[in-house]
Backbone as JSON Lines, residues from 0, in Angstrom:
{"i":0,"aa":"M","n":[-96.21,69.99,175.79],"ca":[-96.57,71.39,175.54],"c":[-97.46,72.01,176.41]}
{"i":1,"aa":"E","n":[-98.31,71.3,177.25],"ca":[-99.03,71.96,178.26],"c":[-98.19,72.36,179.36]}
{"i":2,"aa":"E","n":[-97.17,71.68,179.73],"ca":[-96.31,72.02,180.81],"c":[-95.49,73.43,180.26]}
{"i":3,"aa":"F","n":[-94.91,73.22,179.08],"ca":[-94.34,74.34,178.45],"c":[-95.2,75.64,178.58]}
{"i":4,"aa":"N","n":[-96.27,75.48,178.1],"ca":[-97.4,76.7,178.02],"c":[-97.63,77.08,179.3]}
{"i":5,"aa":"N","n":[-97.74,76.18,180.39],"ca":[-97.94,76.81,181.88],"c":[-96.7,77.54,182.37]}
{"i":6,"aa":"K","n":[-95.55,77.0,182.02],"ca":[-94.33,77.74,182.43],"c":[-94.16,79.06,181.9]}
{"i":7,"aa":"L","n":[-94.75,79.4,180.64],"ca":[-94.78,80.56,180.08],"c":[-95.98,81.41,180.51]}
{"i":8,"aa":"H","n":[-96.61,80.88,181.57],"ca":[-97.93,81.72,182.03],"c":[-98.96,81.86,180.92]}
{"i":9,"aa":"R","n":[-98.99,80.58,180.3],"ca":[-100.08,80.38,179.24],"c":[-99.94,81.35,178.17]}
{"i":10,"aa":"L","n":[-98.85,81.78,177.88],"ca":[-98.63,82.81,176.78],"c":[-98.94,82.0,175.3]}
{"i":11,"aa":"L","n":[-98.57,80.74,175.18],"ca":[-98.92,80.06,173.82],"c":[-100.47,80.02,173.72]}
{"i":12,"aa":"S","n":[-101.13,79.67,174.67],"ca":[-102.64,79.6,174.66],"c":[-103.12,81.04,174.26]}
{"i":13,"aa":"G","n":[-102.7,81.99,174.9],"ca":[-103.09,83.3,174.57],"c":[-102.73,83.74,173.19]}
{"i":14,"aa":"L","n":[-101.67,83.36,172.71],"ca":[-101.44,83.84,171.43],"c":[-102.36,83.12,170.38]}
{"i":15,"aa":"R","n":[-102.56,81.72,170.52],"ca":[-103.57,81.0,169.71],"c":[-104.91,81.48,169.9]}
{"i":16,"aa":"E","n":[-105.42,81.52,170.99],"ca":[-106.92,81.91,171.33],"c":[-107.01,83.28,170.95]}
{"i":17,"aa":"G","n":[-106.11,84.08,171.06],"ca":[-106.36,85.49,170.55],"c":[-106.11,85.88,169.15]}
{"i":18,"aa":"G","n":[-105.8,84.86,168.43],"ca":[-105.62,84.93,166.88],"c":[-104.38,85.66,166.39]}
{"i":19,"aa":"H","n":[-103.42,85.57,167.35],"ca":[-102.08,86.11,167.06],"c":[-100.98,85.23,166.46]}
{"i":20,"aa":"F","n":[-101.45,83.92,166.63],"ca":[-100.46,82.96,165.89],"c":[-101.28,81.75,165.64]}
{"i":21,"aa":"A","n":[-101.45,81.68,164.22],"ca":[-102.41,80.57,163.7],"c":[-101.75,79.28,163.61]}
{"i":22,"aa":"G","n":[-100.34,79.28,163.38],"ca":[-99.69,77.92,163.2],"c":[-99.53,77.64,161.73]}
{"i":23,"aa":"E","n":[-99.97,78.46,160.87],"ca":[-100.08,78.22,159.39],"c":[-98.52,77.82,158.81]}
{"i":24,"aa":"L","n":[-98.4,76.87,157.83],"ca":[-97.07,76.47,157.51],"c":[-96.04,77.59,157.21]}
{"i":25,"aa":"G","n":[-94.86,77.57,157.93],"ca":[-93.8,78.52,157.73],"c":[-94.19,79.82,158.56]}
{"i":26,"aa":"E","n":[-95.26,79.99,159.28],"ca":[-95.48,81.15,160.09],"c":[-94.46,80.99,161.33]}
{"i":27,"aa":"T","n":[-93.84,82.2,161.56],"ca":[-92.89,82.3,162.84],"c":[-93.12,83.43,163.63]}
{"i":28,"aa":"L","n":[-92.67,83.1,164.89],"ca":[-92.76,84.06,165.88],"c":[-91.72,83.89,167.01]}
{"i":29,"aa":"V","n":[-91.1,84.91,167.12],"ca":[-90.0,84.86,168.21],"c":[-90.33,85.79,169.31]}
{"i":30,"aa":"F","n":[-90.15,85.19,170.53],"ca":[-90.41,86.03,171.84],"c":[-89.44,85.81,172.83]}
{"i":31,"aa":"T","n":[-89.33,86.65,173.75],"ca":[-88.73,86.45,175.02],"c":[-89.38,86.05,175.97]}
{"i":32,"aa":"P","n":[-89.05,84.86,176.7],"ca":[-90.07,84.32,177.8],"c":[-90.09,85.2,178.91]}
{"i":33,"aa":"P","n":[-91.06,85.24,179.48],"ca":[-91.38,86.12,180.78],"c":[-90.34,85.97,181.86]}
{"i":34,"aa":"P","n":[-89.8,86.73,182.67],"ca":[-88.91,86.41,183.69],"c":[-89.52,85.27,184.55]}
{"i":35,"aa":"D","n":[-88.48,84.47,184.99],"ca":[-88.82,83.37,186.05],"c":[-89.77,82.3,185.57]}
{"i":36,"aa":"S","n":[-89.66,82.03,184.09],"ca":[-90.5,81.2,183.46],"c":[-89.79,79.96,182.99]}
{"i":37,"aa":"I","n":[-88.88,79.98,181.78],"ca":[-88.05,79.04,181.62],"c":[-86.74,79.54,181.17]}
{"i":38,"aa":"T","n":[-85.66,78.63,181.13],"ca":[-84.34,78.99,180.99],"c":[-83.9,79.63,179.47]}
{"i":39,"aa":"P","n":[-84.49,79.0,178.26],"ca":[-83.97,79.67,177.2],"c":[-84.36,81.34,177.11]}
{"i":40,"aa":"K","n":[-83.48,81.87,176.25],"ca":[-83.51,83.32,176.28],"c":[-84.65,83.81,175.17]}
{"i":41,"aa":"K","n":[-84.82,82.83,174.15],"ca":[-85.53,83.09,173.15],"c":[-86.44,81.9,172.74]}
{"i":42,"aa":"V","n":[-87.64,82.12,172.28],"ca":[-88.43,80.96,171.74],"c":[-88.79,81.38,170.23]}
{"i":43,"aa":"L","n":[-88.72,80.42,169.48],"ca":[-88.99,80.42,168.1],"c":[-90.06,79.42,167.74]}
{"i":44,"aa":"L","n":[-91.32,79.96,167.55],"ca":[-92.45,79.15,167.15],"c":[-92.47,79.05,165.68]}
{"i":45,"aa":"I","n":[-92.6,77.86,164.88],"ca":[-92.72,77.71,163.59],"c":[-93.91,76.81,163.2]}
{"i":46,"aa":"G","n":[-94.9,77.51,162.64],"ca":[-96.16,76.81,162.29],"c":[-95.88,75.54,161.27]}
{"i":47,"aa":"V","n":[-96.71,74.55,161.54],"ca":[-96.64,73.32,160.65],"c":[-97.72,73.16,159.82]}
{"i":48,"aa":"G","n":[-98.58,74.11,159.81],"ca":[-99.94,73.94,159.09],"c":[-100.99,73.02,159.75]}
{"i":49,"aa":"N","n":[-102.02,72.67,159.08],"ca":[-103.06,71.91,159.52],"c":[-102.75,70.53,159.65]}
{"i":50,"aa":"E","n":[-103.24,69.76,160.67],"ca":[-102.88,68.62,161.18],"c":[-103.04,67.47,160.08]}
{"i":51,"aa":"P","n":[-104.16,67.48,159.29],"ca":[-104.33,66.36,158.2],"c":[-103.44,66.62,157.03]}
{"i":52,"aa":"G","n":[-102.83,67.76,156.87],"ca":[-101.73,68.02,155.82],"c":[-100.26,67.89,156.33]}
{"i":53,"aa":"L","n":[-100.18,67.3,157.58],"ca":[-98.69,67.27,158.08],"c":[-98.19,66.04,157.35]}
{"i":54,"aa":"T","n":[-96.82,66.42,156.92],"ca":[-95.95,65.43,156.29],"c":[-94.58,65.58,156.75]}
{"i":55,"aa":"P","n":[-93.74,64.48,156.57],"ca":[-92.41,64.73,156.82],"c":[-91.65,65.84,156.03]}
{"i":56,"aa":"E","n":[-92.14,66.2,154.71],"ca":[-91.75,67.24,153.89],"c":[-91.97,68.54,154.54]}
{"i":57,"aa":"R","n":[-93.12,68.68,155.19],"ca":[-93.32,69.95,156.0],"c":[-92.41,70.09,157.21]}
{"i":58,"aa":"L","n":[-92.02,68.93,157.71],"ca":[-91.24,69.28,158.99],"c":[-89.76,69.36,158.47]}
{"i":59,"aa":"R","n":[-89.27,68.81,157.22],"ca":[-88.17,69.27,156.74],"c":[-88.13,70.81,156.43]}
{"i":60,"aa":"F","n":[-89.11,71.29,155.87],"ca":[-89.29,72.81,155.45],"c":[-89.07,73.47,156.84]}
{"i":61,"aa":"V","n":[-89.62,73.1,157.96],"ca":[-89.57,73.81,159.23],"c":[-88.15,73.68,159.68]}
{"i":62,"aa":"G","n":[-87.4,72.55,159.37],"ca":[-85.98,72.47,159.76],"c":[-85.3,73.59,159.04]}
{"i":63,"aa":"V","n":[-85.5,73.83,157.88],"ca":[-84.87,74.92,156.96],"c":[-84.97,76.08,157.7]}
{"i":64,"aa":"I","n":[-86.29,76.57,157.96],"ca":[-86.78,77.64,158.53],"c":[-85.91,77.91,159.9]}
{"i":65,"aa":"A","n":[-86.05,76.87,160.79],"ca":[-85.34,76.83,162.05],"c":[-83.83,77.14,161.9]}
{"i":66,"aa":"A","n":[-83.22,76.56,160.91],"ca":[-81.8,76.83,160.79],"c":[-81.59,78.18,160.41]}
{"i":67,"aa":"R","n":[-82.2,78.78,159.4],"ca":[-82.12,80.08,158.97],"c":[-82.3,81.22,159.93]}
{"i":68,"aa":"E","n":[-83.48,80.89,160.68],"ca":[-83.94,81.86,161.67],"c":[-82.92,81.81,162.98]}
{"i":69,"aa":"S","n":[-82.53,80.72,163.28],"ca":[-81.38,80.64,164.32],"c":[-80.13,81.29,164.05]}
{"i":70,"aa":"I","n":[-79.81,81.07,162.94],"ca":[-78.44,81.81,162.29],"c":[-78.69,83.29,162.37]}
{"i":71,"aa":"R","n":[-79.66,83.64,161.76],"ca":[-80.19,85.1,161.6],"c":[-80.2,85.65,163.18]}
{"i":72,"aa":"L","n":[-80.63,85.04,164.19],"ca":[-80.82,85.43,165.46],"c":[-79.58,85.36,166.23]}
{"i":73,"aa":"K","n":[-78.56,84.79,165.73],"ca":[-77.18,84.57,166.35],"c":[-77.35,83.74,167.51]}
{"i":74,"aa":"V","n":[-78.19,82.75,167.63],"ca":[-78.29,81.95,168.9],"c":[-77.22,80.85,168.8]}
{"i":75,"aa":"V","n":[-76.91,80.47,169.94],"ca":[-75.77,79.48,170.28],"c":[-76.24,78.16,170.18]}
{"i":76,"aa":"S","n":[-77.51,77.93,170.74],"ca":[-77.94,76.48,170.95],"c":[-79.47,76.41,170.65]}
{"i":77,"aa":"V","n":[-79.84,75.43,169.89],"ca":[-81.31,75.38,169.46],"c":[-81.71,73.96,169.98]}
{"i":78,"aa":"S","n":[-83.03,73.95,170.51],"ca":[-83.64,72.51,170.77],"c":[-84.88,72.54,169.81]}
{"i":79,"aa":"F","n":[-85.06,71.35,169.25],"ca":[-86.3,71.0,168.53],"c":[-87.13,70.23,169.26]}
{"i":80,"aa":"A","n":[-88.24,70.62,169.61],"ca":[-89.11,70.06,170.51],"c":[-90.68,70.09,169.84]}
{"i":81,"aa":"P","n":[-91.05,69.26,168.94],"ca":[-92.06,69.35,167.95],"c":[-93.46,69.49,168.87]}
{"i":82,"aa":"G","n":[-93.64,68.71,169.86],"ca":[-94.85,68.82,170.66],"c":[-96.1,68.38,169.87]}
{"i":83,"aa":"L","n":[-95.81,67.59,168.82],"ca":[-97.03,67.11,167.98],"c":[-97.86,66.01,168.74]}
{"i":84,"aa":"R","n":[-96.95,65.21,169.45],"ca":[-97.54,64.11,170.23],"c":[-98.46,64.57,171.33]}
{"i":85,"aa":"D","n":[-97.75,65.62,171.99],"ca":[-98.39,66.42,173.07],"c":[-99.8,66.99,172.6]}
{"i":86,"aa":"Q","n":[-99.93,67.2,171.42],"ca":[-101.19,67.96,170.94],"c":[-101.95,66.81,170.23]}
{"i":87,"aa":"G","n":[-101.72,65.62,170.42],"ca":[-102.52,64.41,170.02],"c":[-102.4,64.03,168.6]}
{"i":88,"aa":"S","n":[-101.33,64.59,167.92],"ca":[-101.22,64.0,166.5],"c":[-100.28,62.78,166.59]}
{"i":89,"aa":"S","n":[-100.64,61.78,165.79],"ca":[-99.78,60.67,165.63],"c":[-99.72,60.36,164.03]}
{"i":90,"aa":"R","n":[-99.9,61.46,163.36],"ca":[-99.93,61.42,161.84],"c":[-98.46,60.89,161.21]}
{"i":91,"aa":"I","n":[-97.48,61.29,162.05],"ca":[-96.21,61.04,161.52],"c":[-95.42,60.43,162.51]}
{"i":92,"aa":"D","n":[-94.54,59.3,162.3],"ca":[-93.81,58.65,163.4],"c":[-92.75,59.65,163.87]}
{"i":93,"aa":"A","n":[-92.55,59.48,165.17],"ca":[-91.73,60.57,165.7],"c":[-90.34,60.64,165.21]}
{"i":94,"aa":"G","n":[-89.7,59.45,165.03],"ca":[-88.44,59.38,164.22],"c":[-88.46,59.9,162.84]}
{"i":95,"aa":"D","n":[-89.53,59.71,162.18],"ca":[-89.62,60.14,160.89],"c":[-89.58,61.69,160.76]}
{"i":96,"aa":"G","n":[-90.46,62.26,161.82],"ca":[-90.58,63.61,161.99],"c":[-89.24,64.33,162.35]}
{"i":97,"aa":"A","n":[-88.56,63.8,163.27],"ca":[-87.31,64.33,163.78],"c":[-86.3,64.25,162.65]}
{"i":98,"aa":"A","n":[-86.19,63.06,161.87],"ca":[-85.3,62.91,160.91],"c":[-85.41,63.93,159.62]}
{"i":99,"aa":"A","n":[-86.76,64.12,159.4],"ca":[-87.05,65.24,158.35],"c":[-86.51,66.41,158.73]}
{"i":100,"aa":"F","n":[-86.85,66.84,160.13],"ca":[-86.38,68.21,160.66],"c":[-84.9,68.23,160.5]}
{"i":101,"aa":"A","n":[-84.21,67.27,160.98],"ca":[-82.71,67.23,160.9],"c":[-82.27,67.45,159.51]}
{"i":102,"aa":"Q","n":[-82.8,66.87,158.58],"ca":[-82.43,66.98,157.08],"c":[-82.49,68.45,156.71]}
{"i":103,"aa":"G","n":[-83.68,68.95,156.98],"ca":[-83.93,70.42,156.62],"c":[-82.98,71.3,157.43]}
{"i":104,"aa":"W","n":[-82.77,71.14,158.57],"ca":[-81.74,71.74,159.47],"c":[-80.23,71.93,158.69]}
{"i":105,"aa":"I","n":[-79.86,70.63,158.41],"ca":[-78.67,70.63,157.84],"c":[-78.58,71.21,156.56]}
{"i":106,"aa":"S","n":[-79.6,71.11,155.69],"ca":[-79.59,71.93,154.42],"c":[-79.53,73.31,154.65]}
{"i":107,"aa":"G","n":[-80.49,73.85,155.52],"ca":[-80.53,75.23,155.65],"c":[-79.19,75.89,156.35]}
{"i":108,"aa":"C","n":[-78.52,75.14,157.19],"ca":[-77.24,75.58,157.76],"c":[-76.27,75.6,156.55]}
{"i":109,"aa":"D","n":[-76.25,74.57,155.75],"ca":[-75.32,74.63,154.61],"c":[-75.41,75.74,153.57]}
{"i":110,"aa":"T","n":[-76.76,76.1,153.23],"ca":[-76.88,77.37,152.48],"c":[-76.41,78.58,153.11]}
{"i":111,"aa":"E","n":[-76.74,78.71,154.41],"ca":[-76.13,79.94,155.13],"c":[-74.71,80.01,155.11]}
{"i":112,"aa":"K","n":[-74.02,78.71,155.23],"ca":[-72.66,78.6,155.26],"c":[-71.96,79.28,153.91]}
{"i":113,"aa":"R","n":[-72.86,78.72,152.83],"ca":[-72.33,79.07,151.4],"c":[-72.53,80.55,151.29]}
{"i":114,"aa":"L","n":[-73.52,81.35,151.64],"ca":[-73.81,82.74,151.62],"c":[-72.68,83.39,152.39]}
{"i":115,"aa":"Q","n":[-72.4,82.86,153.53],"ca":[-71.22,83.53,154.36],"c":[-69.88,83.33,153.61]}
{"i":116,"aa":"E","n":[-69.66,82.33,152.96],"ca":[-68.41,82.07,152.36],"c":[-68.35,82.99,151.16]}
{"i":117,"aa":"E","n":[-69.41,83.41,150.64],"ca":[-69.37,84.48,149.46],"c":[-69.59,85.75,149.85]}
{"i":118,"aa":"R","n":[-69.52,85.98,151.1],"ca":[-69.5,87.18,151.73],"c":[-70.9,88.08,151.53]}
{"i":119,"aa":"V","n":[-72.05,87.37,151.34],"ca":[-73.13,88.1,150.99],"c":[-74.31,87.98,152.27]}
{"i":120,"aa":"S","n":[-73.62,87.35,153.39],"ca":[-74.26,87.16,154.71],"c":[-73.36,87.34,155.8]}
{"i":121,"aa":"P","n":[-73.78,87.98,157.0],"ca":[-72.76,88.16,157.83],"c":[-72.23,86.79,158.4]}
{"i":122,"aa":"V","n":[-71.03,86.64,158.8],"ca":[-70.56,85.32,159.39],"c":[-71.05,85.1,160.73]}
{"i":123,"aa":"V","n":[-71.74,84.13,160.89],"ca":[-72.25,83.63,162.21],"c":[-72.03,82.19,162.38]}
{"i":124,"aa":"D","n":[-71.61,81.77,163.37],"ca":[-71.58,80.39,163.69],"c":[-72.86,79.74,163.85]}
{"i":125,"aa":"T","n":[-72.62,78.39,163.29],"ca":[-73.93,77.57,163.33],"c":[-74.16,77.2,164.68]}
{"i":126,"aa":"P","n":[-75.5,77.2,165.25],"ca":[-75.87,76.92,166.5],"c":[-75.74,75.35,166.75]}
{"i":127,"aa":"A","n":[-75.68,74.81,167.93],"ca":[-75.65,73.33,168.29],"c":[-77.19,73.07,168.33]}
{"i":128,"aa":"L","n":[-77.54,72.01,167.73],"ca":[-78.95,71.46,167.75],"c":[-79.25,70.21,168.65]}
{"i":129,"aa":"T","n":[-80.11,70.23,169.39],"ca":[-80.7,69.16,170.2],"c":[-82.03,68.92,169.8]}
{"i":130,"aa":"I","n":[-82.3,67.6,169.4],"ca":[-83.63,67.28,169.23],"c":[-84.17,66.41,170.33]}
{"i":131,"aa":"E","n":[-85.29,66.97,170.8],"ca":[-85.86,66.32,172.06],"c":[-86.75,65.28,171.53]}
{"i":132,"aa":"A","n":[-86.83,64.27,172.34],"ca":[-87.79,63.09,172.23],"c":[-87.82,62.35,173.57]}
{"i":133,"aa":"G","n":[-89.12,62.18,173.9],"ca":[-89.34,61.5,175.11],"c":[-88.82,60.11,175.31]}
{"i":134,"aa":"P","n":[-88.71,59.52,176.3],"ca":[-88.01,58.15,176.53],"c":[-88.87,57.04,175.65]}
{"i":135,"aa":"K","n":[-90.07,57.16,175.45],"ca":[-90.81,56.17,174.65],"c":[-90.39,56.22,172.97]}
{"i":136,"aa":"Y","n":[-89.83,57.4,172.65],"ca":[-89.55,57.46,171.22],"c":[-87.99,57.68,170.96]}
{"i":137,"aa":"F","n":[-87.18,57.82,172.07],"ca":[-85.67,58.09,171.99],"c":[-85.04,57.19,171.02]}
{"i":138,"aa":"E","n":[-85.12,55.85,171.14],"ca":[-84.32,54.94,170.51],"c":[-84.75,55.12,168.9]}
{"i":139,"aa":"A","n":[-85.91,55.19,168.66],"ca":[-86.26,55.28,167.17],"c":[-86.02,56.64,166.55]}
{"i":140,"aa":"V","n":[-86.13,57.73,167.36],"ca":[-85.6,58.97,166.93],"c":[-84.14,59.07,166.66]}
{"i":141,"aa":"Y","n":[-83.41,58.57,167.59],"ca":[-81.89,58.54,167.51],"c":[-81.41,57.7,166.26]}
{"i":142,"aa":"A","n":[-82.01,56.51,165.96],"ca":[-81.82,55.76,164.88],"c":[-82.08,56.49,163.52]}
{"i":143,"aa":"K","n":[-83.38,56.97,163.48],"ca":[-83.65,57.68,162.25],"c":[-83.02,58.86,161.89]}
{"i":144,"aa":"V","n":[-82.55,59.68,162.95],"ca":[-81.84,60.88,162.87],"c":[-80.57,60.64,162.27]}
{"i":145,"aa":"A","n":[-79.79,59.57,162.88],"ca":[-78.49,59.06,162.43],"c":[-78.49,58.92,160.95]}
{"i":146,"aa":"I","n":[-79.46,58.26,160.45],"ca":[-79.65,57.83,159.0],"c":[-79.81,59.08,158.08]}
{"i":147,"aa":"A","n":[-80.79,60.03,158.65],"ca":[-81.09,61.21,158.03],"c":[-79.87,62.13,157.77]}
{"i":148,"aa":"V","n":[-78.94,62.22,158.9],"ca":[-77.85,63.04,158.88],"c":[-76.92,62.5,157.75]}
{"i":149,"aa":"E","n":[-76.7,61.3,157.74],"ca":[-75.8,60.69,156.66],"c":[-76.53,61.05,155.16]}
{"i":150,"aa":"G","n":[-77.68,61.0,155.11],"ca":[-78.39,61.28,153.86],"c":[-78.17,62.79,153.47]}
{"i":151,"aa":"A","n":[-78.57,63.68,154.61],"ca":[-78.27,65.07,154.37],"c":[-76.87,65.39,153.89]}
{"i":152,"aa":"V","n":[-75.88,64.8,154.58],"ca":[-74.47,65.13,154.26],"c":[-74.12,64.82,152.75]}
{"i":153,"aa":"Q","n":[-74.74,63.54,152.4],"ca":[-74.57,63.17,151.06],"c":[-75.18,64.04,150.01]}
{"i":154,"aa":"A","n":[-76.5,64.47,150.32],"ca":[-77.08,65.52,149.48],"c":[-76.21,66.9,149.33]}
{"i":155,"aa":"I","n":[-75.61,67.31,150.31],"ca":[-74.7,68.47,150.3],"c":[-73.66,68.21,149.47]}
{"i":156,"aa":"H","n":[-72.96,67.06,149.63],"ca":[-71.84,66.71,148.82],"c":[-72.19,66.62,147.26]}
{"i":157,"aa":"D","n":[-73.5,66.36,147.11],"ca":[-74.06,66.16,145.71],"c":[-74.48,67.6,145.09]}
{"i":158,"aa":"R","n":[-74.46,68.55,145.92],"ca":[-74.82,70.0,145.32],"c":[-73.63,70.45,144.63]}
{"i":159,"aa":"T","n":[-73.85,71.33,143.69],"ca":[-72.8,71.92,142.84],"c":[-71.98,72.68,143.69]}
{"i":160,"aa":"P","n":[-70.54,72.58,143.58],"ca":[-69.65,73.2,144.31],"c":[-69.48,74.62,143.74]}
{"i":161,"aa":"A","n":[-69.93,74.9,142.52],"ca":[-69.72,76.22,141.93],"c":[-70.11,77.3,142.82]}
{"i":162,"aa":"P","n":[-69.51,78.37,142.63],"ca":[-69.97,79.62,143.34],"c":[-71.38,79.96,143.16]}
{"i":163,"aa":"L","n":[-72.02,80.41,143.97],"ca":[-73.59,80.81,143.92],"c":[-73.73,81.94,142.94]}
{"i":164,"aa":"M","n":[-72.6,83.0,142.88],"ca":[-72.77,84.18,141.95],"c":[-71.79,83.98,140.89]}
{"i":165,"aa":"S","n":[-72.16,84.66,139.84],"ca":[-71.24,84.74,138.65],"c":[-70.49,86.03,138.73]}
{"i":166,"aa":"K","n":[-69.32,86.21,138.19],"ca":[-68.5,87.46,138.2],"c":[-68.53,88.08,136.98]}
């Protein structure tokens, strides 16, 4: 995160230190990176709340938010880079955190797809998702996300297929 912050000309630090982004659970902020800083055209920050209260369920919730906001913003590709380890948090296993995020992402995308099918939301393609993990965590993240994806797909199949609206 420090390298990311430096590439952004310390914008993240300025937001936090200036009281503009507290990182409260579900708090979001979208910005366009300064020219000549990073490749992505947009950055979406999503708060996870205070570190002692950090749980996989919170990261699942963040995954839902990320999916919905990404679709609303009509982005093509999304990268999830939690930065929790970079900030000194070891409260949640990296694989468990990524798996929870992936479950939320899939759930959020599915709901958005259902809204689109019922023509109450604009039709937008679901963005591609990349989950970033350092070399130390890659294998565990890969294994746990694969299991989480299977579980999320099953949960979607278990949802009621009935229309969301009555006629």
